[in-house]
N, C-alpha and C positions, 0 to 999 in steps of 0.2 A: 404774528399772522396782522397784519394788517388790516384795518377795521377804517372806515368813512363815517366821521360824526359830523353833527352840522352845531356850529356856534352863528349864538345871535348875536348881532352889533349893538343892538341898543340894552338887553339885560344880561349880559356876559354865560345864558344860561346853554349847554352843550347835549345833546338830544342823538339822538340814530336813526334811523326810519326801520321800522322793519320788515326783518331776512325773507328778502325774494321778494319782495312786491317792489313795482316797477315806481316809480320814484318823480312824477314830473315839480321841478324844481322850479317851476311857474306857479304852484297852488301850495306850495310846504311855509307853512307859517311859527314861526316859535309855540311851545307850549305853553309856556310858562306869560308870556307876552301880547302874543298875537305880530307880534313885528313880522315883515320880510326880508329885512333885513340880516341876510344870512349869509356864513361866509363855511365855504367844504375841508375839512380841518380829515386831514391820516393820520389814522391812533394805531402807535405796533403797538396790540396786544399779546401780551402772552398763549402762549394755546394753553386748554384747558385740561387739566389732569387729566387721565385715566388712571383705574382701577383695575385691577385685575389678581383673582383667588390663583394663588399657589397653585393651591392645593385642593384637592378634595368637600366642598364644605357637611360635615358630620351639622346632619338632624335628630331633635326626635332625643332621645334620652342619653343615645350612644356617646356624647362628648359629653355628660355630667358624673362627676369623681365617686363613684357605686357607697362610697364609704362620709361623701358627706350629708348633712338630714334637714340640706333645701330639697322643698319640695316642687 
């Protein structure tokens, strides 16, 4: 999943702009040092994991072992 980051030419700090926000690169500054010497870097990030339940989730006391002493 490729993404776009900015790399500061002075301090080397890497950061991203908020998702969906139109970024005017002329007004963008490094949040670490305030420099305007920025380079766009394309980064390949792994896709986020999606967890799914395979069986219906039991709730309440139905899942608890009736022989156990736990309350």
